[in-house]
Each structure stands twice: as structure tokens, then as C-alpha cells.
C-alpha positions as CSV (number, residue, x, y, z in Angstrom):
1,M,19.0,11.4,7.4
2,I,15.5,11.8,6.0
3,G,13.0,9.2,7.1
4,D,9.6,7.9,6.1
5,C,9.6,9.4,2.7
6,V,6.8,8.7,0.2
7,A,8.4,10.1,-3.0
8,Y,11.4,11.9,-4.4
9,R,12.4,13.8,-7.5
10,H,15.6,15.2,-9.1
11,E,15.6,18.8,-10.0
12,N,18.2,21.6,-10.4
13,G,20.9,19.1,-9.6
14,K,19.5,18.2,-6.2
15,L,17.5,15.3,-4.8
16,T,14.2,16.5,-3.2
17,F,12.4,14.1,-0.9
18,V,8.7,14.2,0.0
19,R,7.5,13.4,3.5
20,Q,4.0,13.3,5.0
21,M,3.3,15.8,7.8
22,F,0.5,16.1,10.4
23,Q,-0.7,12.5,9.9
24,G,-0.8,12.7,6.1
25,K,-2.8,15.9,5.9
26,T,-0.1,17.7,4.0
27,V,3.4,16.9,2.5
28,A,6.7,18.7,2.7
29,D,9.7,18.8,0.3
30,V,12.9,18.1,2.2
31,V,16.5,18.4,0.9
32,F,19.8,17.5,2.4
33,E,22.2,20.2,3.8
34,G,25.9,19.6,3.9
35,A,28.2,17.1,2.3
36,P,27.3,13.4,1.7
37,P,27.0,10.6,2.6
38,W,23.2,10.9,2.9
39,F,20.6,8.4,4.0
40,A,16.9,8.3,3.2
41,T,14.2,5.7,4.0
42,F,10.8,5.2,2.4
43,Q,7.5,3.9,3.5
44,A,6.7,0.3,2.5
45,G,4.6,0.4,-0.6
46,A,5.7,3.9,-1.6
47,F,6.9,2.5,-4.9
48,R,5.7,-0.3,-7.1
49,A,8.3,-3.0,-7.8
50,G,9.8,-2.7,-11.3
51,P,11.6,-5.3,-13.4
52,G,15.2,-5.8,-12.3
53,R,18.1,-5.0,-14.6
54,A,21.3,-7.0,-14.6
55,R,24.4,-4.9,-14.3
56,R,28.0,-5.8,-14.6
57,V,30.0,-5.3,-11.4
58,Q,33.7,-4.7,-11.5
59,S,35.7,-6.9,-9.3
60,A,38.4,-5.6,-7.0
61,R,41.6,-5.0,-9.0
62,D,44.0,-5.1,-6.0
63,A,42.8,-8.1,-4.1
64,R,45.2,-9.5,-1.5
65,P,44.7,-12.5,0.7
66,H,44.6,-11.7,4.4
67,R,44.7,-14.2,7.2
68,T,43.1,-13.5,10.6
69,Q,43.5,-15.6,13.7
70,C,40.4,-16.5,15.6
71,G,41.7,-14.9,18.7
72,Q,41.9,-11.5,16.9
73,I,38.1,-11.5,16.2
74,R,36.4,-9.7,19.1
75,T,32.9,-9.7,17.5
76,K,30.7,-12.5,18.9
77,P,27.5,-13.6,17.1
78,L,24.3,-13.4,19.0
79,E,20.8,-14.7,18.3
80,I,19.4,-14.1,14.8
81,F,17.0,-11.1,14.9
82,R,13.5,-12.0,13.8
83,E,11.1,-9.2,13.3
84,A,7.7,-9.6,14.8
85,K,5.4,-10.9,12.1
86,Q,2.2,-9.1,11.4
87,A,-1.0,-11.1,11.2
88,V,-1.3,-9.9,7.5
89,D,1.1,-8.0,5.2
90,L,-1.2,-6.1,2.9
91,T,1.7,-4.7,1.0
92,Q,2.2,-8.1,-0.7
93,A,-1.4,-8.5,-1.8
94,P,-2.0,-8.0,-5.6
95,I,-5.7,-7.2,-5.0
96,L,-7.2,-5.4,-2.0
97,V,-10.9,-5.1,-1.2
98,S,-11.2,-2.2,1.3
99,V,-14.3,-1.3,3.2
100,G,-15.3,2.0,4.9
101,R,-18.3,3.4,6.7
102,G,-20.6,2.4,3.8
103,I,-20.4,-1.2,4.9
104,K,-22.9,0.0,7.6
105,A,-22.5,-2.9,10.1
106,P,-19.9,-5.5,11.1
107,E,-22.4,-8.2,10.1
108,N,-21.8,-7.1,6.5
109,I,-18.0,-7.5,6.5
110,P,-18.0,-11.2,5.7
111,M,-19.6,-10.4,2.3
112,A,-16.6,-8.2,1.5
113,E,-14.2,-10.8,2.9
114,K,-15.8,-13.4,0.6
115,L,-15.4,-11.1,-2.4
116,A,-11.7,-10.6,-1.5
117,R,-11.2,-14.4,-1.4
118,L,-13.0,-14.8,-4.7
119,L,-10.7,-12.3,-6.4
120,G,-7.6,-13.8,-4.8
121,G,-6.9,-10.8,-2.7
122,E,-7.0,-9.5,0.9
123,L,-9.5,-7.6,2.9
124,A,-8.6,-4.1,4.1
125,A,-10.3,-1.2,5.8
126,S,-10.3,2.5,6.5
127,R,-9.5,3.9,10.0
128,P,-13.1,4.2,11.2
129,I,-13.7,0.5,10.7
130,C,-10.7,-0.5,12.7
131,D,-11.4,2.1,15.4
132,E,-14.8,0.6,15.9
133,G,-13.2,-2.8,16.3
134,W,-14.9,-4.3,13.3
135,L,-11.6,-5.4,11.8
136,P,-8.1,-5.6,13.5
137,M,-5.7,-2.7,13.2
138,D,-3.4,-4.6,10.9
139,R,-6.0,-4.3,8.2
140,Q,-6.0,-0.5,8.2
141,I,-4.8,1.4,5.2
142,G,-3.6,5.0,5.5
143,S,-1.2,7.4,7.3
144,S,-1.7,5.5,10.6
145,G,-1.9,2.1,8.9
146,Q,-0.2,0.3,6.0
147,T,0.9,2.0,2.8
148,V,0.0,-0.2,-0.2
149,A,0.3,-0.2,-4.0
150,P,-1.6,-3.3,-5.3
151,K,-2.5,-4.0,-8.9
152,L,-6.2,-3.4,-8.0
153,Y,-7.6,-1.5,-5.0
154,L,-11.4,-1.8,-4.7
155,A,-12.7,0.8,-2.3
156,L,-16.2,0.0,-1.0
157,G,-18.1,2.7,0.9
158,I,-14.9,4.7,1.5
159,S,-15.3,8.5,1.4
160,G,-11.6,9.2,0.6
161,A,-10.2,11.2,3.5
162,I,-6.6,12.4,2.8
163,Q,-5.4,10.2,5.7
164,H,-6.7,7.1,3.8
165,V,-5.7,8.2,0.3
166,V,-2.0,8.7,1.2
167,G,-1.9,5.0,2.0
168,M,-3.3,3.7,-1.3
169,K,-2.9,6.3,-4.0
170,G,0.1,4.4,-5.5
171,S,-2.3,1.5,-6.5
172,R,-2.1,0.7,-10.2
173,T,-5.9,0.7,-10.6
174,I,-8.4,2.2,-8.1
175,V,-12.1,1.3,-8.4
176,A,-14.4,3.2,-6.0
177,V,-18.0,2.4,-5.2
178,N,-19.9,5.1,-3.1
179,K,-23.4,6.5,-2.9
180,D,-22.1,10.0,-2.6
181,Q,-21.2,11.3,-6.1
182,N,-19.1,14.1,-4.4
183,A,-17.0,11.7,-2.3
184,P,-13.3,12.7,-2.5
185,I,-12.4,9.1,-3.3
186,F,-13.6,9.6,-6.9
187,E,-10.8,12.2,-7.4
188,V,-8.1,9.5,-7.2
189,A,-10.1,6.6,-8.6
190,D,-9.5,5.3,-12.1
191,Y,-13.1,4.0,-12.2
192,G,-15.9,5.3,-10.1
193,I,-19.4,3.8,-9.6
194,V,-22.1,5.9,-7.8
195,G,-24.6,3.6,-6.2
196,D,-25.3,1.2,-3.4
197,L,-22.3,-1.1,-2.9
198,F,-24.6,-3.9,-1.7
199,E,-26.6,-3.9,-4.9
200,I,-23.6,-3.4,-7.2
201,V,-20.9,-5.6,-5.7
202,L,-21.8,-7.5,-2.5
203,R,-25.1,-9.2,-3.1
204,P,-24.3,-12.8,-4.1
205,H,-27.5,-13.1,-6.2
206,R,-26.7,-10.0,-8.3
207,R,-23.6,-11.4,-10.1
208,T,-22.3,-14.9,-10.5
209,R,-18.7,-15.9,-9.6
210,K,-17.7,-15.9,-13.3
211,N,-19.1,-12.4,-13.9
212,K,-17.4,-11.0,-10.9
213,I,-14.0,-12.3,-12.1
214,D,-14.7,-11.1,-15.6
215,L,-15.6,-7.6,-14.3
216,I,-12.3,-7.3,-12.4
217,C,-10.2,-8.6,-15.2
218,R,-11.7,-6.0,-17.6
219,V,-11.0,-3.3,-15.1
220,Q,-7.4,-4.4,-14.6
221,S,-6.8,-4.5,-18.3
222,G,-8.4,-1.1,-18.9
223,G,-11.3,-2.5,-20.9
224,A,-14.1,-1.5,-18.5
């Protein structure tokens, strides 16, 4: 069994699975040895959901009725297992507004949260923000947090450390805003804006509600 994979490929007649190593700092190619059956698991959000395809399933050709007496059944049902529910499941959000050290202070986070609500998305964060206690750990994106693949990932003041990138690089569209033009986040971003995130995105007087929505719509459609 190979667990916690983030990707796979088929080459030379073999399946090769990709796993993160050393908290996402590097990845390793892993293949099965020996005869099947084989099992592999993937991180949540490692793949974007695609359209389903209907397939015809053949019915059993040699179906025979079989009667079992209740006394022959030794299995007894127990309580239904219910997984502990997270406070927020970021993997289901179509839009994520994620904040990093560039947010400067916890007092500024409500502005990003308001923007997330405005866009119909959720608020997320990089590890330093959660380590400081500015946001709960279930908002963290990265190798030690949640792995996501939303339609739009808006990275505000995030430098782009590899531990964070492995958790969001599967996003359909990545928009990064950072004052440092050499920030690694721009290497994976589809759109990059070099500047003060407060002046560009968060100040309520800089852009009306309608303009903010129009901006994101253009970015998602590739028109920006």
C-alpha cells in the first residue's frame, strides 16, 4: 500500500505514484513491488473533480438465490461511525482568500474575511498565521494543513514557501499579491500583482463591491 499520494502517472507499463517527503520539501516517485492487488490513497484536494461518465455495468450471469437463516449470521451491527467534523472544510470552497505574514497584524484579518464573504468563498492562511494564533489551525493550507484545489486561490501577502505551495498548487487559478517581486509565490501564480495588498485589495474605499466582483470574474474567465 502507498499512502498520502499527491499525483500519479503511467509510464513504461507501470503506475508511478508521487508522495511528499520531509513535510513537503521534496517529493518521491514510488512504485509497487510484487503482484497485485495494490492499494493507494491520495490527499484530499490532490485532484480536481471532473465530469462523471456513465458506464454500462454487466450484471451477474450466474445469479442464484441463497437463503440464510438469522442464526447463521454472526456479524452484529454497532453504532454508525461518524467522523469528527472540522470547523471548516476548505476543500469544498470554490474560492479561497488566503493570508500570510503580509497581513501584518491580527486586527487586519477581518478585512480579508470580509473580502472572502464578498466573493462567496472562505478565509484561509499560511502556517505562520496559524502558529501565531491569529487564525485557527483548521484554516491552514499546506503540507501540515489542508490540501485544496479551488477555482480561485487569492494569496495575499504569502511568500510562497514550498510547504504552503504543495497544499494549493492544484488550484485552477492562482492570484498572488505581494510587495516582494521576487517572492516564490509568483512562480506558481497565474496572475501576480506586486504592491501593497492593503491598497490593492483590502481597503474598502479603493474599490466598490461591484468592481471587486467584476475583477475576480475577469480573472476566473482569463480576461484579466
